[in-house]
C-alpha positions as CSV (number, residue, x, y, z in Angstrom):
1,M,34.3,240.6,-110.0
2,T,35.8,242.2,-106.8
3,N,39.0,241.5,-105.3
4,T,37.8,239.7,-102.7
5,S,36.3,237.3,-105.3
6,R,38.9,237.4,-107.5
7,G,41.2,236.4,-104.3
8,R,38.7,233.5,-103.6
9,G,39.3,232.3,-107.0
10,L,43.1,232.3,-107.0
11,R,43.1,230.8,-103.7
12,A,40.4,228.1,-105.5
13,A,42.6,227.5,-108.4
14,A,45.7,227.4,-106.0
15,L,44.1,224.6,-103.6
16,A,42.5,222.5,-106.9
17,G,46.3,222.1,-108.1
18,L,47.8,221.6,-104.7
19,L,45.0,219.0,-104.4
20,A,45.8,217.7,-108.3
21,T,49.5,217.5,-107.1
22,A,48.5,215.8,-104.0
23,G,46.3,213.1,-105.7
24,A,49.5,212.7,-108.2
25,G,51.6,211.8,-105.1
26,T,48.8,209.6,-103.5
27,A,48.8,207.3,-106.9
28,Y,52.5,207.1,-107.0
29,A,52.8,206.1,-103.5
30,Y,50.2,203.7,-103.9
31,W,52.0,201.8,-106.9
32,T,55.3,201.7,-105.1
33,A,55.7,199.5,-102.5
34,S,58.5,197.0,-101.4
35,G,58.5,193.8,-99.5
36,T,60.4,190.9,-98.6
37,G,60.2,187.4,-98.7
38,A,62.0,184.1,-100.3
39,G,62.0,182.2,-103.3
40,S,63.8,179.0,-104.5
41,A,64.5,177.3,-107.6
42,A,66.2,174.3,-108.9
43,A,68.2,174.0,-112.0
44,A,67.6,170.8,-114.2
45,T,70.1,168.6,-115.4
46,M,71.0,168.5,-119.3
47,Q,70.1,165.1,-120.9
48,A,72.8,164.2,-123.2
49,V,72.1,165.0,-127.1
50,T,73.0,161.7,-129.2
51,V,74.2,161.9,-132.6
52,D,73.8,159.4,-134.9
53,A,75.2,159.1,-138.7
54,L,73.1,157.7,-141.9
55,V,70.0,156.7,-140.1
56,A,67.5,155.2,-142.5
57,G,66.7,158.0,-145.1
58,D,69.7,160.1,-144.1
59,H,72.2,160.2,-147.2
60,P,75.0,162.9,-147.9
61,R,74.9,164.7,-151.3
62,T,78.5,164.2,-152.0
63,A,80.6,160.9,-152.4
64,L,83.9,160.6,-151.3
65,Y,87.1,159.6,-153.4
66,P,91.1,159.5,-152.9
67,G,91.9,162.9,-153.3
68,G,88.2,164.7,-152.6
69,S,86.1,165.5,-149.9
70,A,82.5,165.1,-149.1
71,D,79.7,166.4,-146.7
72,V,79.2,164.5,-143.5
73,V,75.7,164.1,-142.5
74,L,74.8,164.1,-138.6
75,R,71.6,163.6,-137.1
76,L,71.7,165.0,-133.5
77,T,68.6,164.1,-131.3
78,N,67.8,166.3,-128.1
79,P,65.6,164.8,-125.4
80,N,65.5,168.0,-123.7
81,P,62.1,170.0,-123.0
82,Y,64.0,173.3,-124.7
83,S,66.2,173.5,-127.8
84,V,70.0,173.5,-127.8
85,Q,72.4,175.2,-130.0
86,V,75.0,172.9,-131.8
87,Y,78.0,174.9,-130.6
88,S,80.8,172.9,-132.4
89,V,81.5,169.4,-133.8
90,T,85.2,167.9,-133.6
91,G,87.1,164.6,-134.5
92,N,86.9,161.8,-131.8
93,G,89.0,159.2,-133.3
94,P,90.0,157.3,-136.6
95,A,87.7,156.7,-139.5
96,V,86.3,153.3,-139.9
97,A,85.0,151.5,-143.0
98,D,81.5,149.7,-142.8
99,A,81.5,146.0,-142.2
100,S,81.3,144.9,-145.9
101,H,84.7,146.5,-146.6
102,P,87.0,144.5,-144.3
103,G,89.7,145.0,-146.6
104,C,89.7,148.6,-146.2
105,T,92.1,148.9,-143.6
106,T,93.8,152.3,-144.8
107,T,91.1,154.3,-145.3
108,G,93.0,157.7,-145.8
109,V,89.7,159.6,-144.5
110,S,90.2,162.4,-142.0
111,F,87.1,164.6,-140.6
112,T,87.8,168.3,-140.1
113,G,85.6,169.6,-137.4
114,T,83.7,173.2,-137.3
115,A,84.5,176.4,-136.0
116,A,83.1,177.5,-132.9
117,P,80.3,178.6,-132.6
118,L,79.2,176.6,-135.7
119,S,78.2,179.3,-138.5
120,P,74.9,179.8,-139.0
121,A,73.8,179.3,-135.9
122,T,72.2,175.7,-135.9
123,Y,69.4,174.6,-133.1
124,V,68.0,171.2,-132.2
125,P,64.3,171.8,-131.3
126,A,63.1,170.6,-128.0
127,N,62.2,166.6,-127.9
128,S,62.9,166.3,-131.6
129,S,65.8,165.6,-133.9
130,A,67.9,167.6,-136.4
131,L,69.7,166.7,-139.7
132,I,72.8,168.5,-140.0
133,T,75.3,168.7,-142.9
134,L,78.5,169.6,-142.7
135,P,80.0,170.7,-146.0
136,G,83.3,169.0,-147.2
137,A,84.0,168.0,-143.6
138,A,85.3,164.5,-144.4
139,A,88.4,164.1,-147.0
140,M,90.3,161.3,-148.5
141,D,94.1,161.5,-149.4
142,T,95.8,159.2,-151.9
143,T,96.7,156.4,-149.4
144,S,93.5,155.1,-149.1
145,L,93.6,151.4,-150.4
146,A,91.1,150.2,-153.4
147,A,89.3,147.8,-151.0
148,C,87.9,151.3,-149.7
149,Q,85.5,151.6,-153.2
150,G,81.9,152.0,-152.2
151,A,82.5,151.9,-148.5
152,T,80.4,154.0,-145.8
153,F,82.7,155.3,-143.3
154,N,82.1,155.6,-139.5
155,L,83.6,159.0,-138.5
156,P,83.7,159.4,-134.7
157,V,82.7,163.1,-133.6
158,T,81.8,164.9,-130.5
159,A,79.2,167.7,-130.6
160,E,79.2,170.4,-128.3
161,V,75.5,171.8,-127.5
162,R,74.3,174.5,-125.4
163,K,71.3,175.8,-124.1
């Protein structure tokens, strides 16, 4: 091979390298682009999640007695098209005995709310309900009247939920 042939070979290799580099630059320029436009979105309003206690078939595992504590069972219903996290549950008024125990005027029953956020994290799936048990959240002191034996207590609560 002569110097002229070698020089042409080096120039061809350099030209091929330059073309390969130029091709990569063209591909890069092809995939990077910018544009302008407008968009919009509207935020939906979260529907209220409801709290019920002792729906047919829901039963606490423990019973309340003077000087003791028991589980509180809640059924949360989520009408939203997305799941919600139960963030906390707090008391929202005094305990009231069921109608079949009218002599239970001094219940001695109290509710202890949960820490925020509720642990472990608890979710209610979209368009459904979930049963939540709060272990030992109800307590009965010794001032409870004997007429409260066998009563079921309504404990008003507020549940904070978040998307």
